[in-house]
N, C-alpha and C positions, 0 to 999 in steps of 0.2 A: 438539554432536556431529556436526552436519551437515558440518563441515570434514573429518571423518575418513571420510566416505562414499566418498571416492576410493580407500580401501583395501579396499573390498568384494571386489575381484577376488581378494584373497589367500585367500578361502574356497575357491577353485578349483572353484566350481560349473560353470564353463565354462572352455574353453581361453582364456587371456587373449589380447587383441589388444594391439599395441603402443600404440595410441591410449588404451587403458584404463590401461595401466602408466605412461604419460607423466604423467597427472594427479597421482599420488602423488609422482612424482619431482619434479615442479614444486613441490609442497607442501613436500617435504623441503628442497629447495634454497632456497626462500623462508624457511625456518626455520633456515638456516645449516648444513645437513648437506651435506658435500662428497660429490659423486657423480662417479665416473669413468665417463663416459657410454659409452665404447667397450667397457669391460669389462661394464658393466651390460647393454648391448645384447646382447653375446655370451652372457651368462648367460640373458637373456630367451629368445633363440632356442634355446638348449639346453633350457630348461625347457618351451618350447612344443612342441619336437619330442618330447620325452620324454612329455609329456601327450597329444599326438596319437597316439602309439604305443600308449597305454593308455586311450584314450578309451572303448573298449568294455568296459573292465574294471569290472564292476558292483561288485566288492568295494571298489575304490578310490573309486568314485563315491558309495557309501553311507556312507563314513566322515565323522565330524565334521571340520570344517575343520582343526583343529590336528593331528588324526591323519593327515590327508592329507599334510601336510608331513613329519610324522615317518616316515611309511611310504613316501615316495617312494624308490624303489630306484635311487638315483643313486650312481655310484661314490664312494667315500669321499674319494678325492683331489680330486674335483670339489667336494664339500661343504666340504672343508677350506679351499679358497681362495675360498669362495663368500660374498662380502659380500652379494650380492643376496638370498640366502635368510635372511639375518639381519634383514632389514627387519621381519618380523612381531614379533620379540622386542623391537625397539627401542621400541615403543609400548605395552608391557605394564605 
């Protein structure tokens, strides 16, 4: 299970850094998953800005990891085109 440790950032306990997100992307690519890096980077920046704007939101901080993803108040049209947010469900 140590190979999946790179996905720990998905718990959103901290605001993710790009260096943290690169590790699971490398893992996915090495396992044959196609990643569109420009779109992924764009989605990462949007997610990071969104979380930075809500970092002091105690209600969001106290949720279980899967509920954090469910409760992110991101515009629906952004989620609809969001392959990046589908990563957590890919390994369930």
